OpenMM code with the backbone's topology and positions (N, CA, C; nanometers):
from openmm import Vec3, app, unit

residues = "UNK UNK UNK UNK UNK UNK UNK UNK UNK UNK UNK UNK UNK UNK UNK UNK UNK UNK UNK UNK UNK UNK UNK UNK UNK UNK UNK UNK UNK UNK UNK UNK UNK UNK UNK UNK UNK UNK UNK UNK UNK UNK UNK UNK UNK UNK UNK UNK UNK UNK UNK UNK UNK UNK UNK UNK UNK UNK UNK UNK UNK UNK UNK UNK UNK UNK UNK UNK UNK UNK UNK UNK UNK UNK UNK UNK UNK UNK UNK UNK UNK UNK UNK UNK UNK UNK UNK UNK UNK UNK UNK UNK UNK UNK UNK UNK UNK UNK UNK UNK".split()
positions = [
    Vec3(2.5191, 0.6099, -1.7629),
    Vec3(2.5719, 0.5473, -1.6413),
    Vec3(2.4974, 0.4051, -1.6141),
    Vec3(2.3829, 0.3605, -1.6856),
    Vec3(2.3399, 0.2616, -1.6568),
    Vec3(2.4242, 0.1241, -1.7012),
    Vec3(2.5207, 0.1380, -1.7759),
    Vec3(2.6159, 0.0426, -1.8266),
    Vec3(2.7419, 0.0429, -1.7428),
    Vec3(2.7562, 0.1297, -1.6694),
    Vec3(2.8587, 0.1323, -1.5585),
    Vec3(2.8656, 0.0087, -1.4667),
    Vec3(2.9989, -0.0535, -1.4651),
    Vec3(3.0053, -0.1524, -1.3683),
    Vec3(2.9981, -0.1241, -1.1915),
    Vec3(2.9469, -0.2030, -1.1267),
    Vec3(2.9490, -0.2010, -0.9715),
    Vec3(3.0736, -0.1136, -0.9453),
    Vec3(3.2020, -0.1845, -0.9877),
    Vec3(3.2994, -0.1252, -0.9238),
    Vec3(3.3285, 0.0209, -0.9809),
    Vec3(3.2909, 0.0567, -1.0900),
    Vec3(3.3133, 0.1901, -1.1477),
    Vec3(3.2122, 0.3011, -1.0418),
    Vec3(3.0700, 0.2419, -1.0267),
    Vec3(2.9801, 0.3315, -0.9611),
    Vec3(3.0410, 0.3392, -0.8191),
    Vec3(3.0919, 0.2500, -0.7714),
    Vec3(3.1602, 0.2576, -0.5964),
    Vec3(3.2715, 0.3410, -0.6043),
    Vec3(3.3405, 0.3399, -0.7021),
    Vec3(3.4752, 0.4183, -0.7077),
    Vec3(3.4307, 0.5546, -0.7280),
    Vec3(3.3344, 0.5874, -0.8262),
    Vec3(3.2967, 0.7165, -0.8472),
    Vec3(3.2266, 0.7645, -0.7349),
    Vec3(3.1580, 0.7067, -0.6414),
    Vec3(3.0619, 0.7554, -0.5270),
    Vec3(3.1875, 0.7708, -0.4150),
    Vec3(3.2508, 0.6668, -0.3922),
    Vec3(3.3472, 0.6767, -0.2653),
    Vec3(3.4691, 0.6918, -0.2661),
    Vec3(3.5312, 0.6946, -0.3733),
    Vec3(3.6575, 0.7137, -0.4299),
    Vec3(3.7463, 0.5805, -0.4082),
    Vec3(3.8817, 0.5926, -0.4216),
    Vec3(3.9561, 0.4768, -0.4148),
    Vec3(4.0029, 0.4239, -0.2878),
    Vec3(3.9706, 0.5188, -0.1767),
    Vec3(4.0175, 0.4711, -0.0377),
    Vec3(3.9085, 0.4025, 0.0359),
    Vec3(3.7887, 0.4114, -0.0320),
    Vec3(3.6674, 0.3347, 0.0262),
    Vec3(3.6835, 0.1793, 0.0698),
    Vec3(3.6742, 0.1203, 0.1702),
    Vec3(3.6640, -0.0117, 0.1480),
    Vec3(3.5600, -0.0787, 0.0873),
    Vec3(3.5524, -0.2040, 0.0144),
    Vec3(3.4341, -0.2711, -0.0298),
    Vec3(3.3492, -0.3103, 0.0810),
    Vec3(3.2117, -0.2928, 0.0843),
    Vec3(3.1562, -0.3712, 0.1734),
    Vec3(3.1267, -0.5040, 0.1646),
    Vec3(3.1415, -0.5664, 0.2843),
    Vec3(3.1509, -0.7108, 0.3103),
    Vec3(3.0262, -0.7846, 0.2277),
    Vec3(3.0575, -0.8831, 0.1557),
    Vec3(2.9434, -0.9729, 0.1121),
    Vec3(2.8525, -0.9158, 0.0140),
    Vec3(2.9178, -0.7903, -0.0453),
    Vec3(2.8421, -0.7135, -0.1345),
    Vec3(2.7862, -0.7874, -0.2396),
    Vec3(2.8527, -0.8591, -0.3187),
    Vec3(2.8062, -0.9458, -0.4300),
    Vec3(2.6866, -1.0448, -0.3833),
    Vec3(2.7117, -1.0916, -0.2931),
    Vec3(2.6241, -1.1824, -0.2483),
    Vec3(2.4963, -1.1310, -0.1908),
    Vec3(2.4709, -0.9980, -0.1401),
    Vec3(2.3835, -0.9373, -0.1060),
    Vec3(2.3039, -0.8754, -0.2148),
    Vec3(2.3773, -0.8574, -0.3287),
    Vec3(2.3194, -0.7947, -0.4330),
    Vec3(2.2791, -0.9056, -0.5375),
    Vec3(2.2986, -1.0288, -0.5354),
    Vec3(2.2489, -1.1450, -0.6237),
    Vec3(2.1157, -1.1633, -0.5375),
    Vec3(2.1389, -1.1780, -0.4037),
    Vec3(2.0026, -1.2272, -0.3234),
    Vec3(1.8966, -1.1158, -0.3522),
    Vec3(1.9296, -1.0048, -0.3569),
    Vec3(1.8526, -0.8829, -0.3880),
    Vec3(1.7723, -0.9151, -0.5085),
    Vec3(1.8428, -0.9122, -0.6370),
    Vec3(1.7975, -0.9499, -0.7301),
    Vec3(1.7059, -1.0676, -0.7609),
    Vec3(1.7573, -1.1654, -0.7134),
    Vec3(1.6612, -1.3052, -0.7236),
    Vec3(1.5542, -1.2623, -0.6428),
    Vec3(1.5358, -1.1927, -0.5224),
    Vec3(1.4276, -1.1732, -0.4439),
    Vec3(1.3147, -1.0917, -0.5530),
    Vec3(1.3767, -0.9822, -0.5953),
    Vec3(1.3046, -0.9023, -0.7056),
    Vec3(1.2460, -0.9725, -0.7953),
    Vec3(1.3207, -1.0618, -0.8785),
    Vec3(1.2560, -1.1409, -0.9543),
    Vec3(1.1740, -1.2307, -0.9188),
    Vec3(1.1750, -1.2812, -0.8148),
    Vec3(1.0642, -1.3748, -0.7633),
    Vec3(0.9336, -1.2881, -0.7218),
    Vec3(0.9472, -1.1876, -0.6785),
    Vec3(0.8607, -1.1115, -0.6575),
    Vec3(0.7596, -1.0683, -0.7581),
    Vec3(0.8462, -1.0313, -0.8853),
    Vec3(0.7867, -1.0048, -1.0117),
    Vec3(0.7071, -1.1139, -1.0578),
    Vec3(0.7662, -1.2247, -1.0326),
    Vec3(0.6992, -1.3410, -1.1071),
    Vec3(0.5762, -1.3722, -1.0486),
    Vec3(0.5608, -1.3671, -0.9153),
    Vec3(0.4645, -1.3779, -0.8403),
    Vec3(0.3677, -1.2772, -0.8833),
    Vec3(0.3928, -1.1592, -0.9218),
    Vec3(0.3054, -1.0555, -0.9384),
    Vec3(0.2301, -1.0965, -1.0675),
    Vec3(0.3197, -1.1505, -1.1828),
    Vec3(0.2695, -1.1908, -1.2932),
    Vec3(0.1751, -1.3133, -1.3043),
    Vec3(0.1942, -1.3836, -1.2103),
    Vec3(0.1284, -1.5188, -1.1880),
    Vec3(0.0051, -1.4757, -1.1458),
    Vec3(-0.0054, -1.3995, -1.0234),
    Vec3(-0.1522, -1.3320, -0.9836),
    Vec3(-0.2315, -1.2656, -1.1182),
    Vec3(-0.1537, -1.1682, -1.1467),
    Vec3(-0.2299, -1.1187, -1.2888),
    Vec3(-0.2814, -1.2016, -1.3919),
    Vec3(-0.1826, -1.3176, -1.4277),
    Vec3(-0.2434, -1.4032, -1.5115),
    Vec3(-0.3753, -1.4877, -1.4528),
    Vec3(-0.3709, -1.5072, -1.3009),
    Vec3(-0.4799, -1.5751, -1.2673),
    Vec3(-0.6143, -1.5102, -1.2721),
    Vec3(-0.5744, -1.3651, -1.2543),
    Vec3(-0.7240, -1.2890, -1.2147),
    Vec3(-0.7588, -1.2595, -1.3668),
    Vec3(-0.6565, -1.2614, -1.4557),
    Vec3(-0.7368, -1.2463, -1.6070),
    Vec3(-0.8024, -1.3694, -1.6550),
    Vec3(-0.7929, -1.4944, -1.6051),
    Vec3(-0.8390, -1.6159, -1.6521),
    Vec3(-0.9593, -1.6601, -1.5501),
    Vec3(-0.9351, -1.5941, -1.4054),
    Vec3(-1.0428, -1.6351, -1.3361),
    Vec3(-1.2013, -1.5707, -1.3778),
    Vec3(-1.2902, -1.6567, -1.3831),
    Vec3(-1.4212, -1.6266, -1.4208),
    Vec3(-1.5141, -1.5903, -1.2854),
    Vec3(-1.5840, -1.4841, -1.2781),
    Vec3(-1.6658, -1.4749, -1.1644),
    Vec3(-1.8141, -1.4820, -1.1992),
    Vec3(-1.8671, -1.5859, -1.1440),
    Vec3(-2.0200, -1.5950, -1.1911),
    Vec3(-2.1090, -1.4912, -1.1329),
    Vec3(-2.2263, -1.4564, -1.1715),
    Vec3(-2.3389, -1.3535, -1.1012),
    Vec3(-2.3496, -1.3905, -0.9709),
    Vec3(-2.3636, -1.4975, -0.9256),
    Vec3(-2.3937, -1.5286, -0.7700),
    Vec3(-2.2881, -1.4488, -0.7000),
    Vec3(-2.1501, -1.5045, -0.7367),
    Vec3(-2.0404, -1.4447, -0.6490),
    Vec3(-2.0160, -1.2791, -0.6652),
    Vec3(-2.0433, -1.2523, -0.7781),
    Vec3(-2.0491, -1.0853, -0.8005),
    Vec3(-2.1439, -1.0185, -0.7322),
    Vec3(-2.2828, -1.0848, -0.7094),
    Vec3(-2.3756, -1.0181, -0.6353),
    Vec3(-2.2998, -1.0257, -0.4668),
    Vec3(-2.2578, -1.1270, -0.4222),
    Vec3(-2.2165, -1.1584, -0.2940),
    Vec3(-2.0931, -1.0501, -0.2704),
    Vec3(-1.9868, -1.0434, -0.3667),
    Vec3(-1.9101, -0.9335, -0.3548),
    Vec3(-1.9670, -0.7919, -0.3416),
    Vec3(-2.0670, -0.7673, -0.4194),
    Vec3(-2.1203, -0.6054, -0.4036),
    Vec3(-2.1978, -0.6152, -0.2790),
    Vec3(-2.2504, -0.7017, -0.2338),
    Vec3(-2.3133, -0.6971, -0.1079),
    Vec3(-2.2472, -0.6885, 0.0284),
    Vec3(-2.1143, -0.7624, 0.0078),
    Vec3(-2.0456, -0.7470, 0.1167),
    Vec3(-1.9727, -0.6031, 0.1152),
    Vec3(-1.9384, -0.5646, 0.0030),
    Vec3(-1.8780, -0.4119, -0.0060),
    Vec3(-1.9597, -0.3087, 0.0239),
    Vec3(-2.0881, -0.3449, 0.0063),
    Vec3(-2.1831, -0.2354, 0.0259),
    Vec3(-2.2228, -0.2408, 0.1986),
    Vec3(-2.2170, -0.3523, 0.2341),
    Vec3(-2.2194, -0.3685, 0.4061),
    Vec3(-2.0978, -0.2932, 0.4725),
    Vec3(-1.9810, -0.3374, 0.4262),
    Vec3(-1.8727, -0.2686, 0.4699),
    Vec3(-1.8851, -0.1267, 0.4726),
    Vec3(-1.9107, -0.0695, 0.3497),
    Vec3(-1.9388, 0.0798, 0.3695),
    Vec3(-2.0339, 0.1209, 0.4512),
    Vec3(-2.1635, 0.0537, 0.4669),
    Vec3(-2.2451, 0.0928, 0.5670),
    Vec3(-2.1987, 0.1170, 0.7032),
    Vec3(-2.1213, 0.0133, 0.7330),
    Vec3(-2.0569, 0.0012, 0.8616),
    Vec3(-1.9507, 0.1051, 0.8990),
    Vec3(-1.8765, 0.1262, 0.7871),
    Vec3(-1.7829, 0.2510, 0.8086),
    Vec3(-1.8788, 0.3932, 0.8106),
    Vec3(-1.9755, 0.3953, 0.7474),
    Vec3(-2.0434, 0.5112, 0.7571),
    Vec3(-2.0933, 0.5363, 0.9053),
    Vec3(-2.1455, 0.4224, 0.9474),
    Vec3(-2.2039, 0.4086, 1.0876),
    Vec3(-2.0892, 0.4664, 1.1712),
    Vec3(-1.9606, 0.3901, 1.1582),
    Vec3(-1.8549, 0.4177, 1.2529),
    Vec3(-1.8097, 0.5726, 1.2454),
    Vec3(-1.8059, 0.6611, 1.1278),
    Vec3(-1.7976, 0.7703, 1.1134),
    Vec3(-1.8863, 0.8795, 1.1863),
    Vec3(-2.0264, 0.8336, 1.1689),
    Vec3(-2.1199, 0.9159, 1.2438),
    Vec3(-2.0891, 0.8783, 1.4010),
    Vec3(-2.0591, 0.7949, 1.4419),
    Vec3(-2.0514, 0.7639, 1.5817),
    Vec3(-1.9458, 0.8422, 1.6371),
    Vec3(-1.8222, 0.8558, 1.5655),
    Vec3(-1.7124, 0.9264, 1.6137),
    Vec3(-1.7380, 1.0626, 1.5828),
    Vec3(-1.8231, 1.1088, 1.5072),
    Vec3(-1.8620, 1.2326, 1.5346),
    Vec3(-1.9590, 1.2870, 1.6416),
    Vec3(-2.0426, 1.1922, 1.6833),
    Vec3(-2.1327, 1.2068, 1.8105),
    Vec3(-2.0196, 1.2115, 1.9148),
    Vec3(-1.9408, 1.1348, 1.9249),
    Vec3(-1.8465, 1.1108, 2.0367),
    Vec3(-1.7637, 1.2625, 2.0349),
    Vec3(-1.7111, 1.2756, 1.9250),
    Vec3(-1.6071, 1.4103, 1.9285),
    Vec3(-1.7107, 1.5376, 1.9696),
    Vec3(-1.8588, 1.5584, 1.9254),
    Vec3(-1.9362, 1.6678, 1.9712),
    Vec3(-1.9575, 1.6481, 2.1219),
    Vec3(-1.9473, 1.5212, 2.1713),
    Vec3(-1.9893, 1.5144, 2.3199),
    Vec3(-1.8686, 1.5308, 2.3979),
    Vec3(-1.7683, 1.5093, 2.3575),
    Vec3(-1.6361, 1.5462, 2.3952),
    Vec3(-1.6108, 1.6996, 2.4183),
    Vec3(-1.6461, 1.7876, 2.3103),
    Vec3(-1.6239, 1.9296, 2.2823),
    Vec3(-1.7587, 1.9841, 2.3372),
    Vec3(-1.8565, 1.8964, 2.4047),
    Vec3(-1.9721, 1.9751, 2.4686),
    Vec3(-2.0768, 2.0632, 2.3516),
    Vec3(-2.0457, 2.0095, 2.2307),
    Vec3(-2.1377, 2.0860, 2.1198),
    Vec3(-2.2648, 2.0004, 2.0952),
    Vec3(-2.4006, 2.0402, 2.0546),
    Vec3(-2.4931, 1.9627, 2.0028),
    Vec3(-2.4782, 1.9594, 1.8472),
    Vec3(-2.4509, 1.8582, 1.7989),
    Vec3(-2.4200, 1.8591, 1.6510),
    Vec3(-2.5633, 1.8503, 1.5732),
    Vec3(-2.6725, 1.8008, 1.6608),
    Vec3(-2.8082, 1.8329, 1.5793),
    Vec3(-2.8405, 1.9691, 1.5578),
    Vec3(-2.8047, 2.0620, 1.6176),
    Vec3(-2.8421, 2.1839, 1.6068),
    Vec3(-2.7096, 2.2618, 1.5500),
    Vec3(-2.7193, 2.3493, 1.4218),
    Vec3(-2.6038, 2.4076, 1.3633),
    Vec3(-2.5845, 2.5444, 1.4455),
    Vec3(-2.4449, 2.5556, 1.4782),
    Vec3(-2.4394, 2.6575, 1.5397),
    Vec3(-2.4624, 2.7935, 1.4680),
    Vec3(-2.4963, 2.9103, 1.5687),
    Vec3(-2.5404, 3.0291, 1.4887),
    Vec3(-2.4127, 3.1269, 1.4900),
    Vec3(-2.3931, 3.2025, 1.3831),
    Vec3(-2.3053, 3.2980, 1.3747),
    Vec3(-2.3089, 3.4085, 1.4880),
    Vec3(-2.2131, 3.4354, 1.5624),
    Vec3(-2.2026, 3.5658, 1.6441),
    Vec3(-2.2209, 3.6789, 1.5847),
    Vec3(-2.2917, 3.7660, 1.6155),
    Vec3(-2.3094, 3.9182, 1.5520),
    Vec3(-2.1875, 3.9850, 1.5453),
] * unit.nanometer
topology = app.Topology()
chain = topology.addChain("A")
for resn in residues:
    res = topology.addResidue(resn, chain)
    for name in ("N", "CA", "C"):
        topology.addAtom(name, app.Element.getBySymbol(name[0]), res)
């Protein structure tokens, strides 16, 4: 089926009575060109990342930024848990005891 022409696929799916969509060929060509451009950009980015050298100072900066971001995320989660507990009227400092 991958070798079938566009007309064959449309006839198989819609039959002989279906009208051909307007500007179908132009839309398909534009779509293929756009996909090729995106693929080319992805290839260029991958090539750049493979050739880009990171020095130690920049690597340490990136690790520090990432760890700071994780710390802030952790604080945000903790504050959301406290807010949720306050809204539910529960004290999260004390674990709930099981009912007998």
